[in-house]
N, CA, C and O of each residue as an XYZ file, in Angstrom:
356
protein
N     -83.248     55.099    -10.795
C     -82.394     55.648    -11.822
C     -83.265     56.299    -12.886
O     -84.232     55.698    -13.354
N     -82.930     57.517    -13.265
C     -83.674     58.258    -14.265
C     -82.786     58.434    -15.490
O     -81.819     59.195    -15.448
N     -83.102     57.736    -16.585
C     -82.240     57.724    -17.766
C     -82.175     59.054    -18.486
O     -81.104     59.427    -18.966
N     -83.272     59.785    -18.584
C     -83.305     60.980    -19.419
C     -82.907     62.249    -18.671
O     -82.408     63.195    -19.280
N     -83.119     62.276    -17.375
C     -82.835     63.492    -16.618
C     -82.114     63.127    -15.338
O     -82.656     62.402    -14.504
N     -80.914     63.615    -15.176
C     -80.125     63.289    -13.998
C     -79.816     64.591    -13.281
O     -79.003     65.389    -13.750
N     -80.469     64.805    -12.138
C     -80.305     66.052    -11.401
C     -78.866     66.236    -10.960
O     -78.221     65.303    -10.480
N     -78.378     67.445    -11.129
C     -77.037     67.763    -10.670
C     -75.943     67.452    -11.669
O     -74.782     67.767    -11.407
N     -76.256     66.854    -12.787
C     -75.259     66.579    -13.823
C     -75.696     67.267    -15.100
O     -76.799     67.032    -15.595
N     -74.842     68.109    -15.628
C     -75.138     68.827    -16.861
C     -74.405     68.157    -18.010
O     -73.237     67.794    -17.872
N     -75.077     67.989    -19.142
C     -74.483     67.350    -20.312
C     -74.661     68.247    -21.526
O     -75.755     68.761    -21.759
N     -73.606     68.441    -22.297
C     -73.712     69.181    -23.538
C     -73.116     68.340    -24.654
O     -72.176     67.577    -24.431
N     -73.656     68.479    -25.840
C     -73.139     67.743    -26.992
C     -73.250     68.617    -28.227
O     -74.218     69.361    -28.380
N     -72.263     68.530    -29.109
C     -72.335     69.271    -30.358
C     -71.610     68.483    -31.440
O     -70.602     67.826    -31.177
N     -72.131     68.556    -32.649
C     -71.496     67.914    -33.799
C     -70.552     68.933    -34.410
O     -70.992     69.980    -34.884
N     -69.262     68.641    -34.405
C     -68.278     69.598    -34.898
C     -68.255     69.608    -36.417
O     -68.743     68.687    -37.072
N     -67.682     70.661    -36.957
C     -67.592     70.798    -38.405
C     -66.547     69.899    -39.025
O     -66.493     69.769    -40.248
N     -65.719     69.278    -38.213
C     -64.666     68.400    -38.699
C     -65.269     67.072    -39.147
O     -65.867     66.366    -38.335
N     -65.126     66.726    -40.405
C     -65.631     65.446    -40.899
C     -64.498     64.669    -41.537
O     -63.500     65.241    -41.977
N     -64.664     63.376    -41.579
C     -63.670     62.514    -42.209
C     -64.368     61.418    -42.980
O     -65.594     61.309    -42.948
N     -63.610     60.622    -43.659
C     -64.181     59.544    -44.443
C     -63.563     58.222    -44.017
O     -62.341     58.073    -44.003
N     -64.419     57.256    -43.669
C     -63.987     55.902    -43.357
C     -64.717     55.010    -44.339
O     -65.939     54.880    -44.266
N     -63.997     54.402    -45.244
C     -64.645     53.645    -46.307
C     -65.434     54.621    -47.174
O     -64.892     55.631    -47.621
N     -66.719     54.324    -47.415
C     -67.577     55.210    -48.192
C     -68.491     56.042    -47.312
O     -69.321     56.789    -47.829
N     -68.361     55.933    -46.001
C     -69.261     56.629    -45.082
C     -68.615     57.902    -44.558
O     -67.473     57.885    -44.098
N     -69.350     59.006    -44.630
C     -68.863     60.266    -44.088
C     -69.117     60.278    -42.587
O     -70.200     59.901    -42.139
N     -68.129     60.708    -41.805
C     -68.237     60.714    -40.352
C     -68.023     62.113    -39.804
O     -67.392     62.957    -40.440
N     -68.560     62.344    -38.613
C     -68.355     63.584    -37.890
C     -68.013     63.267    -36.456
O     -68.172     62.134    -36.002
N     -67.541     64.274    -35.741
C     -67.182     64.096    -34.340
C     -68.228     64.746    -33.449
O     -68.617     65.892    -33.676
N     -68.678     64.027    -32.450
C     -69.633     64.521    -31.473
C     -68.855     64.800    -30.191
O     -68.309     63.880    -29.582
N     -68.802     66.075    -29.777
C     -68.088     66.457    -28.562
C     -69.057     66.433    -27.390
O     -70.109     67.070    -27.437
N     -68.705     65.699    -26.339
C     -69.566     65.553    -25.166
C     -68.857     66.090    -23.934
O     -67.650     65.906    -23.776
N     -69.606     66.755    -23.060
C     -69.089     67.180    -21.765
C     -70.118     66.835    -20.710
O     -71.289     67.191    -20.842
N     -69.694     66.146    -19.663
C     -70.559     65.815    -18.530
C     -69.944     66.470    -17.303
O     -68.776     66.237    -16.992
N     -70.723     67.283    -16.608
C     -70.241     67.996    -15.430
C     -71.053     67.614    -14.204
O     -72.281     67.540    -14.267
N     -70.378     67.374    -13.097
C     -71.032     67.034    -11.838
C     -71.211     68.305    -11.014
O     -70.235     68.876    -10.529
N     -72.453     68.746    -10.855
C     -72.770     69.928    -10.061
C     -73.243     69.562     -8.662
O     -73.674     70.435     -7.909
N     -73.169     68.307     -8.310
C     -73.573     67.862     -6.969
C     -72.480     68.164     -5.948
O     -71.375     68.571     -6.305
N     -72.810     67.957     -4.668
C     -71.845     68.179     -3.584
C     -70.825     67.057     -3.459
O     -69.744     67.273     -2.911
N     -71.141     65.856     -3.956
C     -70.241     64.720     -3.840
C     -70.002     64.059     -5.178
O     -70.614     64.443     -6.174
N     -69.114     63.064     -5.220
C     -68.839     62.340     -6.471
C     -70.061     61.550     -6.936
O     -70.925     61.193     -6.135
N     -70.118     61.287     -8.226
C     -71.238     60.548     -8.800
C     -70.709     59.623     -9.901
O     -69.780     59.983    -10.624
N     -71.301     58.436    -10.026
C     -70.982     57.512    -11.115
C     -72.017     57.688    -12.212
O     -73.219     57.650    -11.946
N     -71.558     57.881    -13.446
C     -72.469     58.085    -14.570
C     -72.159     57.097    -15.685
O     -71.029     56.627    -15.818
N     -73.172     56.788    -16.482
C     -73.044     56.002    -17.699
C     -73.478     56.891    -18.855
O     -74.507     57.562    -18.773
N     -72.700     56.899    -19.928
C     -72.994     57.706    -21.105
C     -73.169     56.771    -22.286
O     -72.375     55.851    -22.485
N     -74.214     57.010    -23.069
C     -74.518     56.169    -24.228
C     -74.851     57.080    -25.410
O     -75.633     58.019    -25.265
N     -74.257     56.809    -26.586
C     -74.551     57.544    -27.813
C     -75.069     56.542    -28.834
O     -74.372     55.597    -29.202
N     -76.309     56.761    -29.289
C     -76.976     55.843    -30.220
C     -77.533     56.653    -31.383
O     -78.043     57.755    -31.185
N     -77.436     56.106    -32.612
C     -78.032     56.811    -33.745
C     -79.469     56.363    -33.961
O     -79.962     55.478    -33.261
N     -80.145     56.981    -34.939
C     -81.565     56.694    -35.159
C     -81.832     55.304    -35.723
O     -82.987     54.886    -35.796
N     -80.786     54.575    -36.126
C     -80.939     53.194    -36.588
C     -80.665     52.188    -35.471
O     -80.752     50.978    -35.682
N     -80.330     52.697    -34.273
C     -80.077     51.823    -33.137
C     -78.630     51.396    -32.959
O     -78.329     50.591    -32.078
N     -77.726     51.925    -33.787
C     -76.306     51.606    -33.664
C     -75.713     52.356    -32.481
O     -75.848     53.576    -32.388
N     -75.062     51.638    -31.579
C     -74.407     52.257    -30.431
C     -73.001     52.684    -30.840
O     -72.191     51.856    -31.258
N     -72.713     53.986    -30.717
C     -71.402     54.526    -31.076
C     -70.481     54.639    -29.866
O     -69.260     54.662    -30.024
N     -71.044     54.709    -28.665
C     -70.239     54.841    -27.451
C     -71.034     54.370    -26.247
O     -72.223     54.664    -26.123
N     -70.375     53.638    -25.362
C     -70.900     53.274    -24.048
C     -69.735     53.437    -23.086
O     -68.704     52.779    -23.227
N     -69.901     54.312    -22.113
C     -68.812     54.559    -21.176
C     -69.361     54.782    -19.781
O     -70.457     55.316    -19.612
N     -68.595     54.372    -18.785
C     -68.920     54.614    -17.385
C     -67.774     55.386    -16.766
O     -66.609     55.170    -17.102
N     -68.114     56.293    -15.852
C     -67.080     57.087    -15.232
C     -67.550     57.594    -13.889
O     -68.743     57.830    -13.699
N     -66.640     57.764    -12.962
C     -66.928     58.382    -11.663
C     -66.389     59.803    -11.738
O     -65.209     60.015    -12.018
N     -67.261     60.775    -11.485
C     -66.894     62.184    -11.628
C     -66.990     62.862    -10.265
O     -68.030     62.805     -9.609
N     -65.915     63.495     -9.847
C     -65.882     64.207     -8.573
C     -66.733     65.478     -8.639
O     -67.035     65.980     -9.722
N     -67.107     65.981     -7.483
C     -67.915     67.194     -7.375
C     -67.209     68.373     -8.049
O     -66.020     68.603     -7.828
N     -67.957     69.119     -8.877
C     -67.408     70.296     -9.539
C     -66.504     70.009    -10.718
O     -65.902     70.932    -11.266
N     -66.389     68.749    -11.126
C     -65.492     68.347    -12.214
C     -66.300     68.057    -13.466
O     -67.407     67.524    -13.390
N     -65.740     68.412    -14.628
C     -66.354     68.097    -15.917
C     -65.440     67.142    -16.671
O     -64.219     67.289    -16.635
N     -66.026     66.168    -17.349
C     -65.277     65.228    -18.194
C     -65.726     65.426    -19.636
O     -66.920     65.555    -19.907
N     -64.772     65.449    -20.558
C     -65.069     65.614    -21.977
C     -64.669     64.377    -22.747
O     -63.751     63.657    -22.354
N     -65.363     64.133    -23.849
C     -65.049     63.004    -24.723
C     -65.439     63.382    -26.147
O     -66.266     64.268    -26.357
N     -64.851     62.718    -27.102
C     -65.191     62.911    -28.507
C     -65.550     61.547    -29.092
O     -64.786     60.590    -28.971
N     -66.720     61.469    -29.726
C     -67.218     60.227    -30.294
C     -67.370     60.420    -31.798
O     -67.974     61.399    -32.235
N     -66.828     59.498    -32.597
C     -66.994     59.555    -34.050
C     -68.310     58.905    -34.419
O     -68.568     57.750    -34.078
N     -69.147     59.667    -35.127
C     -70.470     59.205    -35.536
C     -70.681     59.550    -37.001
O     -69.909     60.321    -37.571
N     -71.715     58.989    -37.617
C     -72.083     59.378    -38.970
C     -72.565     60.815    -38.959
O     -73.202     61.241    -37.996
N     -72.277     61.574    -40.009
C     -72.654     62.984    -40.037
C     -74.125     63.197    -40.398
O     -74.650     64.296    -40.219
N     -74.790     62.167    -40.902
C     -76.203     62.287    -41.263
C     -77.059     61.615    -40.199
O     -76.598     60.717    -39.495
N     -78.284     62.047    -40.089
C     -79.217     61.414    -39.170
C     -79.133     61.992    -37.769
O     -78.381     62.928    -37.499
N     -79.920     61.412    -36.901
C     -80.044     61.868    -35.527
C     -79.205     60.991    -34.596
O     -79.092     59.783    -34.808
N     -78.615     61.607    -33.562
C     -77.834     60.886    -32.562
C     -78.349     61.277    -31.189
O     -78.493     62.462    -30.890
N     -78.623     60.294    -30.362
C     -79.163     60.542    -29.031
C     -78.094     60.255    -27.985
O     -77.482     59.187    -27.972
N     -77.884     61.238    -27.105
C     -76.944     61.089    -26.001
C     -77.756     60.897    -24.727
O     -78.620     61.714    -24.409
N     -77.483     59.831    -24.005
C     -78.170     59.549    -22.741
C     -77.127     59.464    -21.635
O     -76.138     58.740    -21.749
N     -77.364     60.215    -20.566
C     -76.499     60.172    -19.394
C     -77.370     59.739    -18.226
O     -78.413     60.344    -17.980
N     -76.960     58.699    -17.501
C     -77.744     58.269    -16.355
C     -76.810     57.782    -15.255
O     -75.654     57.440    -15.503
N     -77.332     57.759    -14.049
C     -76.538     57.338    -12.920
C     -77.408     57.171    -11.692
O     -78.636     57.151    -11.780
N     -76.760     57.053    -10.554
C     -77.496     56.838     -9.307
C     -78.279     58.092     -8.921
O     -77.860     59.214     -9.206
N     -79.419     57.881     -8.268
C     -80.227     59.015     -7.785
C     -79.730     59.468     -6.444
O     -80.277     60.409     -5.869
């Protein structure tokens, strides 16, 4: 299993301009898309973690060939957020 690079699966992420307030913390939405470019279905795990080590999302999904799955994760608008997609080789 290769955590940082998964051949045949493309991942995109962007922090949208839409922000909200929960308590005193400003939040933003991180839009994620995972696409399976392989010939067959694949099981993937997606993890979103900020630079302080807080996990904002952990999800598993089976994606059919040629299919893309999208998700929106609420994260803090400041700091760095790392998206990791991994699955079977």
